[in-house]
Every structure is written in C-alpha cells, then in structure tokens.
N, C-alpha and C positions, 0 to 999 in steps of 0.2 A: 504494500500500500504506500503510495507516494504521500509526501506531506500535504499536497493540495487535496488529494482525496480524503485524507484523514480530517482535514479542517472542514471540508464540505460535510462530512458525516457528522461532525460535532454541531455544525450550524443547523443541520436537518433535525436535530433533536428538538428544535422549536416546534416542529409539527407533532400532532398526537401520534401515539404509538401505532394505532390502527392504520392511520394514513401512511406512516412509514413502511409498515408491513405490506400494504397494498401497492404503493406507488414509489417507495423510496429508491429502489434500484433504478427504476426508469428515470426518475428525476435526476439521480446522480449521473447516469449516463449522458443525459442532455447537458448537464452543467459541465462535465468533463470534456464533452465534444466541442463545446463553444468557448472553452477557455484555453489559453496558451499553456501547453503541457510543461513548459519551462518555468512557469510561475510556481512559487511555493505557497502563495497566499491568494485567496479569492479576491476579485475586485470589490471595492467598498460598495459599489452599487448592488452587486449580487448579495453581499452580506446583508445589507439593509433589506433587500427584497425577500430573502429567505426568512429573516426574522419577522418581518411584518406579515408575510403570507402565512407563516407558521402560527402566529398569534390569531390571525383571521380564521384559520382553519380550526383552531381550538375553540374559538367562539362559536363557530357553526356546529362543531361536534357537541358542544354543551347543550344545544337546543334539541338534541335527540333524546334527552332525559325528561321525565315529568317536570313541568315548569315550577309548580308551587313547592314541591318537595325539594327540588334542587335549589330554589331561591331561599327557602328556609334554612337549608344546610349551609349555604354560602353565608347568609347573615349570621348564623350561629357561629360559624368559623371566625368571622370578623369579630364578634363579641368576645369569644374565648381568647382570641389574640389580644384584644384590648384589656380584658380582665387580667391576663398574665402580665401585660405591660405595666398595669397600675401597681402590681406587687413587685416587679423586677428590682427597682432600686432598694427594696427593703429585704432582699433575699438573705442577707446576713442575720437579720433579726427574726425572720419567719421562714427559715429554709424549707421546713416540711410542707408548708402551705404553698409556697412557690413551686416546689416540685410537684405537688398535687395538681396545681393549675396547669403546669407544663405538660404533665402526662395526660390530663383531660384534653388539652388542645391537640396533642399528637393523635389521640384516639379519634377525635372529631375529624381531623384531617384524613385519617385512614378510613373514615366512614363507619367506625365501630361505635355508634351512638349509644347503644345499650350499655356498653362498658364505660363510656365517658360520662353518662348521666349521674351515677352516684358520686363520682369524683368531682364533677362540676358542682353538684348540689352541696357536697361537704365543703368545698372551697367557698361557695357562695354564702353558706351559713356563717363561715368564719369571717368573711368580709363584712357581713352584717353585724356580727358580734364585735369586731374591732371598731366599726363605725358608730356603734351605740354603746360601747363600753361594757358589753355583756361577756361573761366567761363562757367559752365553748371549747370543749375537748382539752385544752391546756390553758394555763394562766399566762396570757401574753402581756408583757410589760407595756403599758401605754404611757406616753405616745410611742408609736413604732417609728424609730428614727431611721433615716436612709443611710446607705453606705456610699452612694455615688449618684451622680446626675442631678440631684436636687437637694435642697436643704430643708424642705418642708416635711413634717411628719406625715405618715400615711393617713389620708382622708382629712387632713387638717384644713384643706381649702373647700371641702365639700361636707355633706351631711349624710345621714342614713339613706336618704333616697339616692343620692349620687353614688354611694358605695354599693347599693344592692340592685339598682335598676339593670345594669348590664348582666350580672350573674343571674338575676331572676328571669330576664328575657331569654338568656341562653338556656337555662334549665327548662323553661316552658317549651322552647323550640325543640330541645333534645327529647322531651317527653313525647311530643307529637311525632317526631321522626322514629322514636323507638317503638311506637305502636304500629308502624307500617311493616308489612311483611318484607318489602324490598329494602335492602340496605343502601344508603346513599353512596354515590360514586366517590372514589378516592380522589383527594385533591393533592396539589403539589406541596411538598414539604417546604417550599419557599415561603409559605405562610409564616414559618417560624422567624424568617428574616424581618417580618413586619413588627415583631415585638419590640426590639430595641428602638425602632423608628418612632414608636408611639409612647415609649416609656417616659415617665417623669413629667408629663404635661397633663394636668387634670382639666378636662373640659368644663368642670364646674367653675373654674376660675383661671382663665388663660393669661390674665395680666398682660393684655396686648398693648397697654399704654407704655410698657417698657418690657418687650418680649425677650425671653432668653432664647439661646439657640435651640434648646430641646422643644420649646413651644413652636418655633418657626418650622422645625423639622416635622413635628406632628401635623401641623396645618398643611404643609407641602405634601406629606404622605397621603393624608385624607383627601385633599383636593385632587391629587393625581389618581387615586383609586376611583373616586367618583367620576372623574373625567373619562376614565377607561370604561366605567359602567355606561356612561352616555354614548360613547363610541360603539360599544358592543351592542347596545340596544338599537342604535340607528342602523348598524350593519345587518343585524339579524331580524329586526322587527319583533324581538322577544322582550317580555317584561321581567324576566327573572332577576336581572341585575338591578332594576329599579325597586323590586320588592325587597331584595336583600339590603339595598341602601336605605330603604324606609325603616327597616327593623333597626339598623344601626343608628339612624337619626332619632328614633324614639328613645333609645338609651341616652344619647347625647342631650336630647331635649330635657329629659328628666333631671340630668345633672345640672344643666344650665338653669332650668326653671326653678330649682330649689332655692336659689338666691337671686331670683329675677329682679326683685325690687332694689337690689344694690349693685347689679351688674352694670359696669360702664358700657358706653356705646361701642367701644372696640370689641368687647367680648360678645355683644349681641351681633355685631357684624360677622364674627366667626361663625356663630350659629346660622346666620342668614346665608352665608356662603354654602354651608353644607345643605341647608334646606333648598336653596336655589338649584344646586347641582342635582339633588335628588329629584326635584320636580322636573327638571329638564330630562333626566334619565327616564322618568315615567312618561313624558310626552313624545319623545323622539321616535319610539317604535311605531307609533301610529302612521300608517302610510308608507312604512319602509318595505323593502322588498323581502320576499321569503325565498327559501331555497328547498328544493325537493331532494330527499335522500332516497337512495335505492333500498 
C-alpha cells in the first residue's frame, strides 16, 4: 500500500461503515486513477471533498432510523455529556460520582440505555443532593471545590433546578428508550471529546459581561453543534436534530430561568442564541429535499 492510498483510506473513514463496505473500493479506485501516482498526499480539494461528503452521507444514513427515538437518544447523549462536564472540574473531590457519570455517558453512546439508566439516575440523585445540601450515599464535604478550570464551587452559581434539570431530563429520556424493544444505534465515541469543551461554564450564570475562556469555549461549542443541526436538517428534511436540540434547550432554559430576575442582558443573549438556532433547526427541514434509500 502506497502512502497516498493509505491516506485516502484514512480520509474515507469519514463515511459510514456500511457505505465503505458497499462503495469504498470503487471510490478508492476512482481517487487513485485521477491523482498523480507520484504524490504522497491527496490534494487539499479532495481532502475537503471527502470529509464533507462523508459527513453528508452520515447525515443521510441517520435518517434511516426511527426519527423520534433517534432524536431522543441524541438529546440524551448531549445531556449526559453536559452532566459529566459540570462535574469534571471537581473530579478530585467527587471521583466516584464523576466516574459514574462517565460510565453512564459511555453506555449511552454505545446504545446500552438499560445499563446506563441506573447509573445516570444515581448520579442525578447525587447532583440533586449536592445542590440542596442533602446527604446521599456518602457524606460529601460542601462546598465541593474545583481542582482546575474554574474557581467556583460546584453549583455555586446555580440552584437545585439548575443542578437537576439536565440529569432529570436525561433519566426520563433513558426510561422511554429502555422501554423500547429496539436498542438505539451506537454513536461515535467522539462525544467524549465534547466534555472538556463544555466543562467549567455553568449556563445558569455565564458572566458574559466579563467572559472567561472556558465560557467562550462552551458558547462556541454549543453554537457550532446547533449550526450543524441546522445544516443536517436542511440537507435531509428531517426533524430529529431539531428535536434533540429542543431537549437540550429545555435543560439550559431551566438553569437560566432559575435566576431570571437577576440575569444580565448578556446572559439572556446567550440563551437567545441557543433558542434562535434551535428554532431555525426546526424550521429549515420544511420544504427540503428527501432522499430515497434502497
């Protein structure tokens, strides 16, 4: 295998596995036939084309699964990632509960919702206990101080609603999914990479009058994810990404609304950005083209 072919094969991993099995070798032959054999790297134009078309094909393939169940699973995955991100800076103080949240997220990503439900429920009850000062399972010293990324104690900027809205919605979604006979499809483990991008920025109080880098990183990550939801909905004419975004927005709205009367204008603008992109994601599928599958 030449270096050029090896790099083409790596780029083709952007396509779904089923697509690579059916058309991978044919696509590779076409790419190699139209590229100078003396090159060791693919042209940048082809790199961009392969990555973009691979993502497009993944979006189309996602629409072959039941819409509402896949949307619910996607939203629950995002919520579980957010729940773990909230606890990540405090891993040194509550290591067992962070590990429990991480394991729950991994199981959700793998589609093992029945195994993930009791773990997510236990971690959610602990989040509620910390947020309200109640002892659950072990005596946790309050306030829970961070080890990195932030200097605020856990849930110091929010209240019991902000602490429990995300875990409660995630557990409700997992319960519905667990009652179905069909297991949700497996998602990419790249979801784990979203956790540090969302960590240490509490949506209950983003302090955008003087934002820190972690706050700006969270806003950028959320805006990018919702923009991708808009793009996927427009491409496929499917509402699943909008439904998942709406579930995420409900949890964020609960956290922001808990202190609505004292929220500065900049923090409300943050919520408005998420709400606007979620609304656009819900509107753009109407009138979009559809695609027939064999």
